[in-house]
C-alpha positions in Angstrom: -0.1 0.1 -0.3 2.8 2.6 0.7 5.2 1.6 -1.5 3.1 3.3 -4.8 2.8 6.5 -2.9 7.2 6.9 -2.9 7.3 5.2 -6.2 6.0 8.5 -7.8 9.1 10.5 -6.4 11.8 8.1 -6.5 14.3 9.0 -9.2 15.7 7.3 -12.3 19.1 7.2 -10.4 17.3 4.8 -7.9 17.4 0.9 -8.9 17.2 -0.7 -5.4 13.8 -2.8 -4.4 12.1 -1.4 -7.1 9.4 -2.9 -9.8 11.3 -2.8 -13.3 14.3 -2.2 -11.8 17.4 -4.5 -10.9 21.0 -4.5 -10.1 21.6 -5.9 -13.5 20.0 -2.2 -14.9 22.2 -0.8 -12.5 25.5 -1.9 -13.7 24.6 -1.7 -17.4 24.1 2.2 -16.5 28.0 1.9 -15.5 29.2 0.1 -18.3 27.6 2.4 -20.6 28.7 5.7 -19.1 32.4 4.5 -18.4 32.3 3.4 -22.5 31.3 7.1 -23.1 34.2 8.2 -21.8 33.5 8.6 -17.8 36.7 6.9 -16.5 36.7 8.0 -13.1 34.6 6.2 -10.3 33.8 7.0 -6.5 33.3 4.1 -5.0 30.9 5.1 -2.0 30.5 2.8 1.2 27.8 4.1 4.3 29.1 3.5 7.1 26.4 0.9 8.9 23.5 2.6 6.8 20.6 0.6 7.9 21.6 0.4 12.2 21.7 4.6 11.9 19.5 5.9 10.2 17.9 9.0 12.1 14.2 7.8 12.9 12.6 11.6 13.2 14.3 12.5 9.9 12.8 9.7 8.1 9.6 10.3 9.6 9.7 13.8 8.3 10.3 12.8 4.8 7.5 9.8 5.3 4.9 12.5 6.9 5.4 14.4 3.7 3.5 12.0 1.3 1.3 10.3 4.2 -0.7 12.2 6.7 -3.2 9.2 7.7 -2.0 8.8 11.3 -2.9 5.6 12.3 -0.5 4.4 9.5 2.3 6.7 10.6 1.9 5.4 14.1 2.6 2.2 12.7 5.8 2.8 11.0 6.6 4.6 13.9 6.5 1.4 15.9 8.1 -0.8 13.5 11.2 1.0 13.5 11.2 1.3 17.5 10.1 -2.1 18.0 14.1 -3.9 18.8 15.6 -6.6 18.0 15.2 -9.9 19.7 19.2 -11.3 19.9 20.2 -13.7 22.5 17.2 -14.0 24.0 16.7 -10.1 24.3 14.7 -7.3 23.1 17.7 -4.6 21.9 16.0 -1.0 21.5 16.3 0.6 18.3 16.6 4.4 18.5 18.1 4.9 15.2 18.2 2.3 12.2 15.6 0.1 10.7 16.2 -3.9 11.3 17.6 -5.2 8.4 15.2 -8.2 7.2 12.2 -6.0 7.8 9.5 -6.1 5.1 9.7 -2.3 5.6 13.1 -1.9 5.8 14.2 -1.7 1.9 11.4 1.0 1.1 11.8 2.9 4.4 16.3 3.0 3.3 15.0 4.2 0.2 12.9 6.5 1.1 16.0 7.8 3.4 18.6 7.9 0.5 16.1 9.6 -2.0 17.0 12.8 -0.5 20.5 12.1 -2.2 19.2 11.1 -5.6 16.4 14.4 -5.8 19.4 16.7 -4.7 21.8 15.2 -7.1 19.6 15.0 -10.0 18.5 18.6 -9.5 21.8 20.1 -8.7 24.7 18.0 -9.0 24.3 15.9 -12.5 26.8 18.0 -14.3 29.5 16.6 -11.7 28.7 12.6 -12.5 25.8 10.1 -12.9 25.1 8.6 -9.7 24.0 5.6 -9.6 22.4 3.9 -6.5 21.3 0.4 -5.3 19.8 0.9 -1.7 23.2 1.5 0.0 25.8 1.0 -2.6 26.5 4.0 -4.0 28.3 4.6 -7.0 29.2 8.2 -8.8 31.0 7.9 -13.0 32.4 10.7 -13.7 34.6 12.2 -16.8 37.9 13.7 -15.2 39.7 13.2 -11.6 38.4 16.9 -10.7 34.6 15.8 -11.0 35.4 13.0 -9.1 36.9 14.6 -6.3 33.9 17.6 -6.4 31.7 14.6 -6.5 32.9 13.0 -3.6 32.9 16.4 -1.5 29.0 16.8 -2.5 28.4 13.2 -1.2 30.2 13.6 2.0 27.9 16.6 2.4 24.7 15.4 1.7 25.6 12.1 3.7 25.8 14.6 7.3 23.0 16.5 6.6 21.6 12.7 6.7 23.8 11.7 9.4 25.4 9.5 7.7 29.0 8.8 6.9 31.0 7.3 4.1 33.9 4.7 5.3 37.6 6.5 5.1 38.9 3.3 3.7 36.3 1.8 2.1 35.4 4.9 0.4 37.7 5.8 -2.9 38.1 7.1 -6.6 39.0 4.5 -9.3 40.5 5.4 -12.2 39.5 3.2 -15.0 41.7 4.2 -17.7 43.3 1.0 -19.4 42.1 -1.2 -17.3 44.6 0.0 -14.5 42.0 0.4 -11.8 38.7 -1.6 -10.9 35.6 -1.5 -8.3 33.5 -4.0 -7.1 29.4 -3.5 -7.1 26.5 -5.6 -6.6 28.3 -8.8 -6.4 30.2 -7.9 -9.6 34.3 -6.6 -10.8 34.1 -4.0 -12.8 37.5 -3.3 -15.0 38.0 -2.2 -18.7 39.6 -4.8 -20.7 41.4 -4.3 -24.1 39.5 -5.3 -26.9 41.4 -7.4 -29.9 39.2 -6.2 -32.4 38.6 -2.8 -32.1 42.2 -2.0 -30.0 40.3 0.2 -27.7 38.7 -0.8 -23.6 35.9 -1.4 -23.0 34.1 -1.7 -19.7 33.6 -5.6 -18.7 32.0 -7.3 -15.5 32.4 -10.6 -13.8 31.8 -12.4 -10.5 33.9 -10.9 -7.7 36.1 -12.9 -5.9 34.6 -13.4 -2.9 31.6 -14.5 -4.7 33.6 -17.0 -6.6 34.8 -18.2 -3.1 31.5 -18.5 -1.9 30.3 -20.8 -4.4 32.9 -23.1 -4.1 32.8 -22.9 -0.4 28.4 -24.4 -1.0 29.9 -27.1 -3.7 32.2 -28.5 -1.2 29.8 -28.5 1.7 27.5 -30.4 -0.6 29.9 -32.7 -2.7 32.7 -33.0 -0.1 31.0 -33.4 3.3 31.6 -37.1 4.3 27.8 -37.3 5.6 26.7 -37.4 2.1 28.8 -40.4 1.0 25.6 -42.2 1.8 23.9 -40.4 -1.0 24.0 -41.7 -4.8 25.7 -39.5 -7.5 22.4 -38.2 -8.9 21.0 -37.4 -5.1 23.9 -34.9 -4.9 24.1 -33.7 -8.3 19.8 -33.2 -7.7 21.4 -30.9 -4.6 23.9 -28.7 -6.4 21.8 -27.9 -9.6 19.8 -25.4 -7.7 23.1 -23.7 -6.0 24.8 -23.8 -9.9 21.7 -22.2 -11.4 20.5 -19.6 -8.9 24.2 -18.6 -8.8 24.7 -18.9 -12.9 21.4 -16.8 -13.6 22.6 -13.9 -11.1 26.3 -13.7 -13.2 25.7 -14.5 -16.4 24.7 -10.8 -17.3 27.9 -9.8 -18.0 31.6 -10.8 -19.1 31.7 -14.3 -16.9 32.1 -16.9 -19.2 36.1 -17.4 -18.1 34.6 -17.8 -14.5 31.6 -19.9 -15.5 34.2 -22.6 -16.9 36.7 -22.6 -13.3 32.9 -23.3 -11.7 32.5 -26.2 -13.7 35.9 -27.6 -13.7 35.5 -27.2 -9.5 32.0 -29.1 -9.9 33.6 -31.7 -11.7 36.7 -32.0 -9.3 34.6 -32.5 -6.4 32.2 -34.8 -8.0 34.9 -37.1 -8.8 36.2 -36.9 -5.6 33.1 -37.5 -4.2 33.1 -40.7 -5.8 36.6 -41.7 -5.2 36.0 -41.5 -1.3 32.7 -43.2 -1.8 34.2 -46.3 -3.5 37.5 -46.0 -0.9 39.5 -45.1 -3.6 42.6 -43.2 -3.1 45.4 -41.2 -5.4 45.3 -38.2 -7.5 44.2 -40.1 -10.5 40.7 -39.5 -9.8 40.2 -37.2 -13.5 41.5 -40.6 -15.6 39.7 -43.3 -12.9 35.9 -41.6 -13.3 36.2 -39.8 -17.2 33.9 -42.1 -18.7 30.9 -40.7 -16.6 29.2 -38.1 -18.7 28.3 -36.0 -15.4 25.8 -33.7 -17.8 23.8 -36.9 -19.1 23.6 -37.6 -15.4 21.5 -34.0 -15.1 24.6 -31.9 -14.4 23.5 -28.1 -14.5 26.3 -26.7 -16.4 27.1 -22.8 -16.2 29.7 -22.5 -19.5 26.9 -21.5 -22.4 24.6 -19.5 -20.5 26.5 -16.0 -20.4 23.7 -13.3 -21.7 23.6 -9.9 -23.1 21.4 -7.0 -20.8 20.5 -3.9 -22.0 19.0 -0.9 -19.9 18.3 2.4 -21.6 20.2 5.0 -19.6 19.4 8.3 -21.3 17.3 9.6 -18.2 20.8 10.0 -16.6 22.4 11.8 -18.8 
């Protein structure tokens, strides 16, 4: 009921937790802007955003669009309800409960002030892309990037927020010198052999690769699963691979998908060796007669797709 009321005020630079907008849309805007000559990026990190939102300032923003006193009271009670941890209720004096049904919307409402200020006064400095509390600004020159960082800091001060001093930084994308992580992807310019120039690409960041490898090991490498058949283990692996792949297939993830496919095959061969009490390093040759794809294993290779998003509204 509440979300459509505020959706009318949200700016085109905001992508998080909104209908018909996604993380892939936000990443695509960054890619297209960088390939149009904006090679300086401000990677901003807000310190404990969900825990430091000022309740009074947030409610003042909500009251601009809602005048129903019962609804306002309900939202205030949600904010002040506290969190149940270690059999104790920790009373909340600031912030929104992470995981709460209203928290994504309230977080968007609070930072919509930043979006509005930027779209009205700062568009000439750089293109702002925000997904919830993840903020990136793409600029043409280093001077613009430093000015963008200064303006971001000032707006955050007005909201009672702080930018993390060590995690907030300027990134120079030219010729792939530096890259940055955003929404699970690592973004970096890569030289095209065909056109002899650099284009921004994205692929799963290191933490995302480590996380999926750990999930694969927990399924195919756990000793308690040796009682299961190969098909049962594959059936448990497939949803993990399919879900992870559906998110990261939008980009330039072909090489990383092949690495994960190889890791899965290695783990399944080791699983079979342990299951049949076979030792030694020859597991690859030992099980080469098995076609794991015919056994139902989902493969990531070949699933990469392009994603297009119109960016004219952002400049």
